[in-house]
N, C-alpha and C positions, 0 to 999 in steps of 0.2 A: 939494094934498093927496092924490089920486087917484095923483099920479105917484109919489110918497113910497114910499106903500105898494106901486104897482108896482116900483115900484126894488129893495124892501127885498124882494119876493116873489122875485123874478127874482135876486137877490145869494144868495139862501139856498139856490134851488134849485140853482145856479150849484156854492153850497161842500157842498153835500150833494151832489153828483153826483160831484165830482172828490173827496170825502172817502171814497165807496162801497170796499171792498174790490171787486178784480177777481177775479172768478169766468167758467168756463170750462164746458160738457159736453164731457166728454169719451169715448170710446167704452173700450169693458170692453179689461180688458187680465190675461191674467194668464200667466203662466212656470212653470216647472218642469222636474223630470225625471222619469217616471212608470218603469215597471218592468215587466215579463211576468215569470213567473216560471213554470215547471213544470214537473214531478219527474214521475217513470214508474218502478215498481221491477215487474218479472214475477218468478215463484219457480212454477221447474218442478219435480215430483219423479216418478219415472217408475220402478218393480218391473217385472218380467217372470220366468215360472216356466214352463221345460216342461220333463215327464221322458215317458221316451218307453223301451217295455219288448218289445228282441222274445224269442219263446222258441220254439224252434222244437225238432222229433225228426223223426226220422224210424229207420223197423226194418224190415230186410229181413230176413226166415228160410223159405226155401223148407220149412219142416216134415219131420212124419218122414219118413221111405225104408222103403225094402222093409229095407236091409241092418241101421236102428233097429231094424227090429222081429225080428231073426234073433238079434238081441242081436251084434252085427257089432261089431270096433270100426277100421269105417272111416264108420260111421255120426254119425258124430260130426265127419266132417272136410267135412262142408257146409257148405253159406254160412249163419251167423247176422251182418247187420249191427246196428247198432246207432249212431243217433248224436243227441248232445239238442249244441245249441246254447241260449244264454243270453247276451241282452245291455242293456248299462241303458245309457242315456242321462239327462244333465239339465240343463241351459242355465236358467242363471240373471244377468239385467243389470238394472243398475241405474246409471241413469242422472240426474241432480239438472242444472241450469240456474237461476242468477241473474241476472237482466240491472236494471243502472239505471240510468236520462236523466235527467240533469236539463239543463235549456236558460234563459238566461235572458238578456232583452233588454232594455235601457233607449237613452235618447236624449234629451237635452236639449233644449227645445222654451221657446217665444214667439208668444203669441198673440193678437194686435190687432184688435178689432173680433169682431164678434159670435159664432166660434165658440169655444162652451168650451173643445172637447175639438179636439186635433190629430190631424190623419191620419201615427199612426206617420213621425215627424220631418218629414214634407212640410207645410212651412205652405201 
């Protein structure tokens, strides 16, 4: 009787082992297509204004002479020089700059093992 019981237990154990599903413990695996995008915008506005004024005056007069005092007609012929110069300058400058930059990088990857993020496309 013990023999029969042992045979039934062994046969049941064999049937249980053969009918159990196959299973394995695999390492983690990840895949995808990561993308890196960078946008850059620069805007510059510059306005310059400069104003310069030059005002010059010169006068040369020899003053009254003895002939002026006597009422002579030659008294008015002595030199009297007068000069005036005015100069104005205006400078205006306007500058505008607009710069746009777009950078995109993407790569496919497959990672098998313990590294969840691959190193920029190189496994």
